[in-house]
C-alpha positions, 0 to 999 in steps of 0.5 A: 385529625377530628371530624370537627376540622374542616377538610381545609384545616386537616393535616394527615400524615398518610401519603397515598390517595385512594389505594386501600379499599379499591380494586387493583386497576391498571394505571396504564389503562384508562376510560375515554371522557365520554365514558368517564363522564357517563360513568360519573354522572355528568356532561362532558362539558363539566368533564372538560371544564374540570379538566381544563380548570385541573379540579380532577385531571385524567392521570392516564393520559391528558389532552395533548392538542387537537384530537387527542383523547384524554383517558380517566383512570378509576380513582379519576372517576371516582373523584369526578362522582364525588364531585357530582355528588357534593355539587348536587348537595349545594357545595359550591365548586370553590370549596369542592376544589378546597376539599379535593385539593386537601384530599390529594395532599393528605391521602386517605387509608381506607377510602370505602370507609370514609364518609365525606359530611357537610354542614352546607358550606364546609366539608369534612371528612370522617373517617369512623362512625364515632366521628360521623356521630360526633359531627352530627351530635354537634349540629354541624353534619347536615348530609353525609356521602358514604364514599365506599358507596359511590366506589361500588357504583363507579366499579359497576358502571365501568363494568360494561366500558371497555377500558384503553390503553394510551397510545403513544401516538394521538389519534389525529396523528393516527389518521393523517398517517393512514390517509398519507399512507 
């Protein structure tokens, strides 16, 4: 892989996404939608839209009908925040969707040392300083997002939230059973 390949054209040989460089998080613990949206700096409406269109789906627990609560894992919130950053820089949602799909399909060994670069139209993945310099020196890189920095921002934001364990029964069903008892 070289820095001048766009994410849509890259082929990776690694097979795990978001494993190295992250704190060990329990995959059975997640954050409610409102907490995930706040930690990522997006609106709940954006969160809901991105979940329904499968841009970023909650991995701890998805919505399963009226009254159920989605639970987002740490990695989900990191992706939400990266999507938000890319949108803020003017990248189209269509190009972001391609980038997120490629990241999921490919995996990254050391996410903390990764920089997402863009020329305003395409997103490039740089895993070394040499790749960043190569991209910028050829005039392709307009801006970069240091993923490690975003990772630490998400960590510090989530410290103030209480994670939730997914219940086998959704909240609406629990309320109904309480009322009927």
